MILOVO-324853 format. One record per residue (C-alpha): residue in one letter; x, y, z. Coordinates in steps of 0.25 Angstrom, whole numbers, plus 5000, padded with zeros to 4 digits. Example, Ala and Ser with C-alpha at 12.3 -4.5 7.8 and 13.67 -1.06 7.14 Angstrom:
<pts>
A504949825031
S505549965029
</pts>
This chain:
<pts>
M523348735035
N522848625025
S521948685014
D521248555011
T519748565012
P519348515024
K518748355023
I517148385024
N516348235030
H515248205021
K514348125029
Y513948255036
Y513248335025
Q512148235016
S510848325016
G511848445017
D510748565022
V511248585033
I512948625037
I513248625052
A514848655050
G515648655061
I516848745060
S517948695069
S519248775071
Q520648715072
S522048775079
F522948665071
M523248645057
F522448525050
S522348445038
N521348375038
P519948455044
L519148415055
K518748265052
F517248215058
E516548075055
R515248055050
H514248055060
P513447945062
S511948005062
S512348055047
E512447885042
V510747875039
L511048025031
D512047955020
D510947945010
L510448095013
I510248185001
F511348295000
L511048434998
T512048474985
Q512048624987
T512448635002
Y513748564999
Q514148694994
H513848735009
I514948625013
L515848665003
A515848805010
L516048795021
V517448695018
F517848795009
A517848915018
V518448825027
K519548805019
E519948955014
I519848985030
N521048875034
E521648915021
D521649065024
P522549105037
Q522049235036
V520649175041
L520949085052
Y522449075058
N522848945064
I521348885063
S520848805054
L519448765051
G518848635051
F517348605052
N516248505053
I514848485044
Y513648425046
D512448395042
V511148385052
F510048335039
F509148445045
T509148355059
G509048415071
S509748315081
L510848305071
T511248465072
Y511148435086
L512048325083
A513148385074
S513048515083
L513448435095
E514748355086
L515148495083
L515548495097
S515948375100
T517348295098
W517448255084
G517148115083
K516848105097
F515348155098
I515248195112
P514048305113
N514748425123
Y516248365122
K517548405115
C518848365113
D519348405100
V520048545103
Q520548525088
S519148565081
T518248665089
T516948705080
V516848855083
A515748885074
V514548805067
I513848845053
G512448785053
G511948755038
P510648845035
D509748765041
S508948835054
K508648715062
A509848645062
C510548785064
L509648795078
F510048665081
M511448695080
A511248805089
T510648735101
T511848665103
L513148745097
S512548875104
I512948825118
Y514248835113
K514248965107
I514648915094
P513949015084
Q513149015071
D512449045059
D510749115064
N509849005063
G508749085057
L507649025064
R506949155070
F506449185057
M504949175060
Q505149235072
K506249365068
E505849365052
L504149325051
P503749445060
R504249555049
F503549495038
S502449535047
Q502749655049
S502949695036
G501449625033
I501849495029
C501049375032
F501149225031
D500149125026
F500949015031
I502248995041
E502848845040
P503948785044
F504848695035
P504548545038
T505748495045
V506748425038
Y507048275039
F508248185032
K507948075037
T506748035044
G505248115042
I505548145027
H503948105025
E503548215034
M504448295030
M503948315016
E502448305024
S502748445029
W503548475018
V502348445009
K501248545017
L502148645015
Y502348645002
V500648645001
L500448745012
I501548815002
S500748814991
D499348824995
S499748965002
I499249094996
A500649164999
S501649174986
V502949194994
V503349105004
I504649125013
L505449015014
H506349015028
S507048905028
E508348805025
I509048745013
H508448635009
T507048715008
T507248724993
I507048554994
F505848544998
L505348694991
R505748624977
M504948524981
F503648594981
P503248574968
R503248434969
I502648424981
L501548504977
E501448424963
V501248274973
E500148374983
D499548424969
K499548564972
Q500048674964
M501048774968
K500448924969
T501349004960
G502049134965
K502649084977
V503749164980
W504849094989
V505649174999
M506849095005
M507749125017
A509249125014
Q509348985021
I508548925009
E509648865000
F509348804987
T509448634988
S509048544982
V508948394984
P509548304969
F508148264967
Q507848394964
Q508848464957
S508048424943
W506948494949
D506348654946
L506448744953
D505248834951
I504848834964
L506048914968
H505949014957
G505549164962
S506149134974
L506649234983
A507849184994
F508749265001
A510149255000
I511349245009
Q512249355004
S513549244997
D514749314988
E515649184981
V516649144988
V517949144981
G518548994978
F517348944983
Q516748904968
N518248824964
F518248764976
L516948704973
Q517248664957
R518248594963
R517448504972
N517848354966
P517148224973
N518348154968
V519248264975
E518548294987
T518848164996
R518848265007
D517548315004
G516348215009
F515248305003
I515548284989
K515148164984
D513748174990
F513748294983
W514248264969
R513148134970
Q512048204973
A512448344966
F512948254953
D511848154954
C513248044953
S513647934961
F515347924964
P515747784963
T515747684975
T515747554976
L514347554977
E513947644966
D514647584955
N513247564946
V512747704949
W512747764936
T513147914936
H514547924944
C515148044949
S516248074942
G516948204952
E517048284940
E515648344939
K515748494942
L515048584953
E514648704942
A513848594933
L512948574945
P511648664945
R511448754957
S510348684962
V511248594965
F512648654968
D513148804968
M514448834964
S514248964969
I514249004985
T512748974988
P512449065001
H512348965010
S513748915007
Y514349065009
S513649075021
I514448955026
Y515649015019
N515449135027
A515049075040
V516548995038
Y517249125037
A516549185047
V517049075058
A518349085053
H518449235058
A517749195071
L518849105071
K519849215068
S519449325079
M519049235089
S520649185087
S521049325087
S521549395100
M521049525096
L519749495091
K519449375104
H518349415105
R517649455093
T516249365090
I515849345075
S514649435073
E513449355070
E513049465058
G514149425051
L513849285050
K512349285047
N512149285031
V511649415025
L510449405018
N510149485004
S508849575001
M508049494992
L507849574978
W506549534969
Q506049614959
V504449584961
Q504249564977
P503449434978
R502149444986
S501449344993
L499949384998
C498749325004
N498049424995
K498149534985
P498549654988
C497649754993
R497449864982
K497550004983
G496050044986
H496049934996
S496449915010
K496849765017
T495849705027
K496249605037
K495649445032
E495349385043
G496249255047
K497249285038
P498549355039
F498649485039
C499249505026
C498149425020
Y496849545018
D495549575011
C495849725003
F494649805003
P494349934996
C494650075003
P493550145009
E493050265002
G493750375003
K495150295010
V496450264998
S497350155002
N498450184990
W499350064995
T499249924991
D498949825003
M498649955013
D497849925027
S497050035027
C496450145016
Y496650295021
Q495950425017
C496450515008
P496950645013
E495750755012
D496350834998
H496450674993
Y495250564988
P495250414985
S495350384970
K494350284966
A495150164969
Q495550224983
D496950204980
Q497750354983
C497150474986
I497050574974
P497250724978
K495750794975
E495650924969
I495151044973
S493851094967
F492951204966
L492051274958
F492951364947
F492651444936
Q493451354926
E492751224927
P491451214918
L490451224928
G490951354936
I491151394920
T489751374918
L489351454932
A489851554929
I489551564916
V488151554922
V488451644931
L488751764920
L487751744911
F486651764923
S487451884928
S487451954913
I485951914914
T485551974926
A486452094923
L485652124908
I484352104916
L484752204926
A485352304915
V483852294907
F483252314919
V484252444922
Q483852494906
H482252474909
K482052524922
N481152634918
T480252494913
P479052464921
I479452314922
V480852364928
K480252474938
A479052364942
N479252284956
N480452394961
Q481452404951
G482552414960
L482352274966
S482352204952
Y483852294950
T484252224965
L483852094962
L484652084947
V485852144953
S485652034965
L485451934954
L486751974946
L487651964958
S486851834962
F487251764947
L488751824950
C488851784965
P489151634961
L490551664954
L490851664968
F490551544968
I491351504958
G492951494960
H493951454970
P493351484983
Q494051594987
K494051675001
V493251794997
T492351704988
C492051614999
L491651725009
F490751794999
R489951704989
Q488851634997
T488751785006
A488651854991
F487651744987
G486751754998
I486851914998
I486551934985
F485351834985
S484751894993
V484552014987
A484051954977
V483151864985
S482951994990
C482452074979
V481551964975
V480751964989
A480652134988
K480152114973
T479152004978
L478752074989
I478552204981
V477652154971
V476752094980
L476752224989
A476652294976
F475152224975
M474752244991
A475152384988
T474052414978
R472952444989
P472752574991
D472752545008
S473952455005
K475052475014
M476252405008
R476252524996
S477652565004
W478452455002
V478352434988
G479452494981
N480752494986
K480452515001
L480252345002
A481552334992
L482352405000
F481952355013
M481952195006
V483352185001
P484252265009
S483452175021
C483752025016
S485052075010
I485552105025
V484951995030
Q485851915021
T486952005021
T486951985037
L486851835036
C488151825026
T488851925035
V488551815047
W489151705039
L490351775035
V490651825049
N490451715055
S490551585046
A491351635032
P491451535019
F492951515017
P493551435004
D493851305011
L494251145004
D493151035005
M493950915007
H492650815007
S491650855000
L492250774985
P492950644987
T494050724977
E494150864978
I494150974988
V493351074987
L493751224987
E492551284993
C491951395001
N491551345016
E490351435017
G490851435033
S489451415040
T488451325030
A487251385042
M487551535035
F487651495021
Y486151425023
C485751545029
V485851635018
L485351535006
G484151535017
F483951685018
I484051685003
G482951565002
L482051635013
L481951755005
A481551694990
M480651614998
I480051745004
S480051804989
F479451674984
T478351674993
V477951814991
A478051814976
F477251674977
L476251774983
G476251884972
R476351814959
N474751834956
L474751964957
P474552034947
D475452134940
S476152124924
F477452154934
N477252044945
E478651974949
A477951884958
K477851774950
F479351784943
I479951804958
T478951664961
L479651584951
S481151644953
M480851624968
L480351484967
L481451454957
F482551534967
C482051414981
S482051314971
V483551334970
W483951374983
I483151264989
S483851154980
F485251224982
V485251174998
P485351014995
A486051044982
Y487051114989
Q487251025001
S487450894993
T488650954980
K489950984984
G491251054981
K491051164967
Y489551104964
M489151134979
V489451284973
A488851254961
V487551224963
E487751354973
I487951444962
F486751364953
S485851404963
I486551534963
L486151554950
A484851474947
S484051574960
S484751714952
A484451664938
G483051614942
L482651744950
L483351844939
T482651754928
L481251734934
I481151874940
F481851974928
F481651894916
P480051924914
K480452074914
V481452074905
Y480652014896
I479752114896
I480752214895
L481552154885
I480552074878
R479052134881
P479452274883
E478052314880
L477652264892
N478552354901
N477652474900
R476552504913
Q475452514904
Q475552374902
L475752334915
M474552394921
Q473652324911
K474152184914
T473952224928
L472452274925
M472152164915
K472652064927
</pts>
């Protein structure tokens, strides 16, 4: 088997963007691979620019064929040859080249092939989707396999963007590339595309295009200068694997600012052993069988080979120039991913031929996955963002803009009581019952348990007031017991005075049931205890008031009221009122007893641990009965306020009942308008204020006489004042 490098005809690879490599198998030994003539249609294309970067693709194909033909373990008794065509981005030439592969060499007759020594078994298309599609139209009829052309991107891939919440500001096809005619129209189309991209608010532009795209992309800044426009900063280019870094000679000195920060899918590639040495040995003075090398050399090194027509050219190619001296934008000494794909594709064809030639594996077919390129995960530290508006901050939700794509939206603050704890939330949500929204409405904060406890300032203050008035009441009771035989203590029913003082003492102690952690027992008895104790106290005041009035009415000789003055009235009045209130409280406890409860909704930031009263109606019935007794006492005392008696309590009872009624009338709206522990504090204040009013206005004048003016505490003094009146 001859190890010489196959000859490469140079007239079929001028613009160099698309390779259609016809891999042919020959069943005989040969020293010269398949020769082919220049197609007449390429005459008019001689002056086109040669893309230096794509020369490596040719060499990768040649190197792979050379390796396979020199290795009998890959293919036995079979040698590979190849035909290389350039289709110049033109559909007609692509169809023509495809038909030539199916025709006898040198005799172009479609669908007729008499050269049995050279059979096309596979076609490797370059990374141009249109060329691959045009090839498939013809070659698929003959079951010649190809690589995937990737034209289904719009139908297959774009819906995935929408499913991931990504929408597009614009979707535009690239203008058609012409190298023969229509160049002016092509440039106008590219200018329009440049302006569209520049004016777009998108900062991420996805390019699904071909290897020649970077040529036009590098022209972007200069086109904008001509159009008197400025490129908006911050645009990130995301490029597909088909795009290759290519340039034409006049662009080699241009800066690459527009490509900085670009993200590109990369085809997986490895170094090919011996390929770099193969490149370094390329020399236009030696490689006479390489028809492309001089065209490449002239444009890569900006020189010219001396001929009779070019003797006056000032820069001559010596042939000793080094490829490794070229910048990577002109030629890369490392095998590029696209060249590596071509290298692998040739080996895939060889292995397929080997499998087909084996009797044991003759039914094995090439796995489609084995011919596909493997793409790496793009990795970047900062994720590029392309948005038509800023993301909605926490505490806001998205609202669609009419007439705009779904990812263009307005941001509105969450309504009261709702939060959003992530950016770009579609809607705000309600916090759980035991949480409340933060001030910025960007998170739910756990509510604190709240109740009136002894350790807080309000609880301490109320407890001190309770103990102070309880102590004062106990002292007054002790004074009355110590002076029980004096006229001022005996006046107006001594027993009622003791009962009233004891009930007031219990009333002052009653608020202790309201302070602290609500328990089942305290919830059951605090309102009922308060209701019964206050009923006893007010009924004592009512009885005292009636005794004062009846005492003056009983002074008439014919009065029948004499029998009611004294203990008889007290014994009737106090128990009767207490029984009525006790009955109301019993019905309350039996039918709808109070219980400890958690109020989640009254306060926005707290969970109120409270005593649920069970039946609000029964609670106000208990208060109403106390109020009824107070009104009766106030009315009777008001009518008897001017009766002539030194120990007439009617004046003081009138004032005390006026204060008592004022406190409890104002209690109702205050109680209903407050929440949580302050509601409990309002009730405690009402209990203390009304009890303090009774204690102060009824008993302080008597204590004053007993302790400060004892000379007035005698019967003669009282009788004298009575006669004077």
